[in-house]
N, C-alpha and C positions, 0 to 999 in steps of 0.2 A: 361212656365214651370219653376218650382223652380230649383235652381242649384243643380244638383246631386253631385257636388263635395263638398257639405257642409254636411258631414256625421253627424255632431253634430245636425244640424237642423232635418235631416231625423230621427235620433234616437229619438230625443225629440218628434217628431210627432207620431212615432210608439208607444212610451211608454205612451203617453197621451191616445192614442186609447186603448192600452192594459189595462190601469188602469180602464177603464169603460167597457171593453168587453172581459176580460180574461175568458177562459173556466174554469169551476169548475171541476177539475179532482182529483181523490182520492189520487194521488201521488204528488200533488202540494200544495204549500203555496200560498195564495192570493197575488196579487201584493203589493210590498212594505213591506210584513211581513218577519220575519226571515225565512231562508231557511229550507226546510223539511229535514227529516232524510235521510242521504246519501244512506242508504240501500234501501229505497223506490224509490229514484230517479234512482239509478242504476238498480234495478229490473224492473221498468217500462220502462226504455230506452232499456234494453235488449229485453223485450217483444214486444216493439213497432217497432223494426226493421222489415220492410216489412210487418207489420201487422197493422190493423186499431185500432183506439181507442176503438170503440165499441166491437171489438173482444177481446181486451186485458182486459177490465174492469173486467169481471167475473174471469178471470185467476189471475189477480192481487189480487182480493179480496180473492180468495181461497189460494193463496200462502202466503199472509200476515197473514191470519187467522191461517193457518197450521204452518207456520214458521215465526213468527213475527220479528225475528232478523236474522242477517247474521250468527250468531253463531248457531242458531237453524237450518237454512238451511244447514250449513256446516255439522252438525251432522246427517242429514237425510240420509236414505238409498237411493242410487242412483236410484234403481228401483221405489221407491215412487216418487222421483222428476220427473223421466221420465213419469210415469203414470199421474201425475198431469199436466204435460205439454201436454199430448196427445191431438191432435186436433188443437194446436196452430201453428204447422208446423215448418219447418226449425230446425230440432231437434238437430243439432250441437249446437244451442244456449243453449239448456237445459244442455247438457254435459259441455259446457264452463261455464254456470251459476254456476253449482255445484262446478266445479273446482275452480272458482274464489272465491266463498264463503269460501271454505276450505283454500285458500291462505290468504284471509283477516283475517279469524279467527285464523289460525295457525301461520302466519308470521307477522301479523300486530296487534295482540291483539284485533281483532274484529273492528278495526277502518280503514275506507277507507283512502288511501293517499289523500292529499288535492290538488294535482296539476295534470294537464293533463299528464305531463311527467311521474310521478310516477304511476298514474292510468294505463297508457298504458303498464306498465310492468306486469300487472295482466292478467291471462288467459282470453281470449275472449274479452278483451277491446281494441278496435281499435280507430281510429281517432275520429269518431263520438261520441261513448259512452264516451270516455275519456274526450272530450271537454264538452259534455253535463253535466256530473257529476261534473266536475271541475267548470263550470260556475254556474249551478243551485244550487248545494249543498254547494259550497265553495266560490263562488263569484269571481273566477278567470276570467280574461278577455280572455277567450278561445273562439275560433271561432267555432260555431256549425253549421254544414251544413247537413241537411237531405233533403229528396225529396221536402218538402214544401219550404224550404229555397232556394233550387236550382231554383224552379219555380219562386219565388218572384224576385230573383236577375236576372235571365235570362230575365224577363220581364222589370225590371227596366232599363236594358241596351239594351233590344231587341237584345240579343246575337244570331247571326245567326249560329254560330258553333254548330253542332249537339252534343247531349249527346251520349256517355260519354266523347268525346274529349273536350267539353266545361268545364268540371269540374275544371281543374286547374285555368282557368280564373275566374270562379264563386267563387272559394275559395279565390283568391287574392282580389276580390272585397269585399267579405264578411269580410275579415280581416280588410279592411279599414273602415268598418261600425261598427264593434264590439266596444262598448263603454267601458271605464274603470269603469264607474259607472253602477250599475244594469245590469251586463252582463247576469245573469240568466234570469231576466225578459225580457231582449232584445231577447235572444234566444227563449224563449217561445212565445214572441210576434210575432216573425217572423214565428214560426211554426203555431200559431193560425191564423195569417193573411193568410197563404197559405191554411190552412184547411177550413177556413170559408168565406173568401172574394176572395182571389186570387186563386180560385180553378182551377183544371185542365180544366174543361169545364164551360163555361158561367161565367167567372169572373165578380164580381160586382164592376166594376171600379169606379162607382159613389160613392160607400160607402167606398172606400179604402182611408185610411189616407195618403198613399204615392202616390196618383194619380198624384199630381203635380210634382213628381219626376220621373215618370215612362214614359219611351220612348214607350213601347209597347202599352200603353193606347192611344197613339196618332195614332196608326195604325188601319187599317180596321179590323184586326183580332188578338187581343192580345192573344187569346187562343192558337195560333200556337206556342207560346214560352212556354217552351223551345223546340227548334227543336230537334227531335229525329231521330236517324238513323233507317232505315227500319229494321224490325225484320226478322230474318231468321226463317223459319218453324222449329218447334221442331221435332227431330227424334222420331219415335214410337218404343217402345220396348214391348215385350210380355213375359208373364210368367204364371205360374200356382201356385195357393195356394190351400192348402189341409185342408178340414174341416173333422176332424176325431172325431166322437162323441161316447161316451160310458157312460151309466148311467147318462144322463143329464149333462155330462161334455164334454168339447171340449179340444183337445190338443193344447196348446200354447207353443211357444218356445221363447227364448230370442235371438234377433239378435246380431251379433257380435258388440262389443263396437265401433269399427271403421267402417266407411262406412255409407251409406244411412240408416236412421232410426236406427242408432247404439244404442244398449242397450235397445231397445223397445221390449215389448211383441208383438208377432205377430202370425199369422197362419204360419205353415210350408210352405215354398215357395221355388221353384227352382229359378235359375238365371233369370234375366230380360234381354233378348237379342232381337236382331232383328227378330230371328225366334224361336218359342217355342222349348224347349228341351225335350218335352214329360214327362213321369213319372219316368225318371231315378233318379230324386231327390226327389221322394215321401218319406214320413217318414216310410212307410211300403209297402211291396209287396202284395197288395190286389187289388181287382177290385174297381175302382173309378167311381162314377156317375157324369156326368156333371151337374152343378147347374146353370151356367150362367157366365156372364162376367161383370166385373166392370171396369170403366175407371177412370184414375186419372192423373193429370198433375203436374209434378215436375218442378223444376226450369229449368232443362236442357233437359228434355225429357217428352213425354207422355207415359203412361203405359196402356196397355190392359191386364188385369189380369183375366185369366180363373179360375173359382172356381169349384173344384170337391170335392165330399164328400162321406162319408161312415159312416154308423152307425153300430157299432159292439157290441156284447154282452159280450165278454170277452176281457181281456187285449191283444192287438195285439203285435206281435214281432216288436218292433221299430228298425230301422236301428241305428247303433252306432252313426251316426252323428246327430240324432234327440232325444236329451235328453231334454224333456220338462216337462210341468206340466199340470195336468188335471184341467181345470178351470170350475166352475159351470156356466151353461148357464144362470141361473137367476141372475147372478152377472157379466155378460159379460161387462156391462157398466163400471164396476169398474176396468177392466183389463188395462185401459189406452192404448187401441190399437190406433196406428196412423191412420189417416183418411182413407187411402186406405184399411187397414185391417178391420176397422170399417164398411166400405161399404161392404166388403166381408162377414162379420158376419151378417149384416142386410139382405143381399141376401140369405145366407144359412138358417137363421132363418125363413125368409118368405117362403122359399121352404119347410122347415120342417113343418110349419103350414098347407101349402097346401096339404102335403102328409098325414097329420094326419087324 
């Protein structure tokens, strides 16, 4: 096995591999070429947090077509940004994205700071995004560690400490490997290696440019690294959403800016708790018809959401807490509903067709 304590040789081997095997992605510059627009790097990295490349590509294309510069994004209406983000999940990212764009446009003349330290002063930019933008867009020798990089390094050293406790050790090792030259390409090479060769299941060790440096590849089961702590079962919450229809329009509301799905258009919904709260939080005091139940899994809990509906002929008396908008049914896909409410709308519309 090659000497793992020779980071220069490891880095050279990885970059040689990357030069011939880099993924072609719309937010990247090819290996060795001038860095891409920092706006595109930042936007892609925000979108890619806990989301796959395949899922991000159409959203990235839509955002860059609609808002081609950070100034354009900063000037956008927040509702339009949230609607464009709908379905990508982790909606706090969208709120932070818009806040960061405003900060860059308003406080930095539309130019992103060029160092990790200064980037991390912007809204929504933490250790990973700050390092990624600094390395990829500006060539700073910043250490970039995402899930792919964690996996590669955990296998290089066969780290037995389970995640997340192993993360400080993984970062320390990553810092020793990050080169002064081509740090952006190195970061993207590590990501590509984890995404295409050193995969979570069935890693292709024979094709890996770092196989001779890797301790896990000499074990019977390299895929068991990184070791992960046992997951606790997610609690289940329950709630009710209300489909109130009039003249081929449905009542939508805007969720509070703070909290889960903040700022998103949604169906009126009561609180999500361990036990259903009944119709005390309905938008109107009318008889509701059960339409079905949809399930959705959030980061920290699973949700069982009962959908009830009512079609009315005249404007109902809405409770004071439910000041919404009547959205045309034939444009429901344009409302930017988050996934759980998009599921609810699909169920209600299917029930509507069955009753027709």
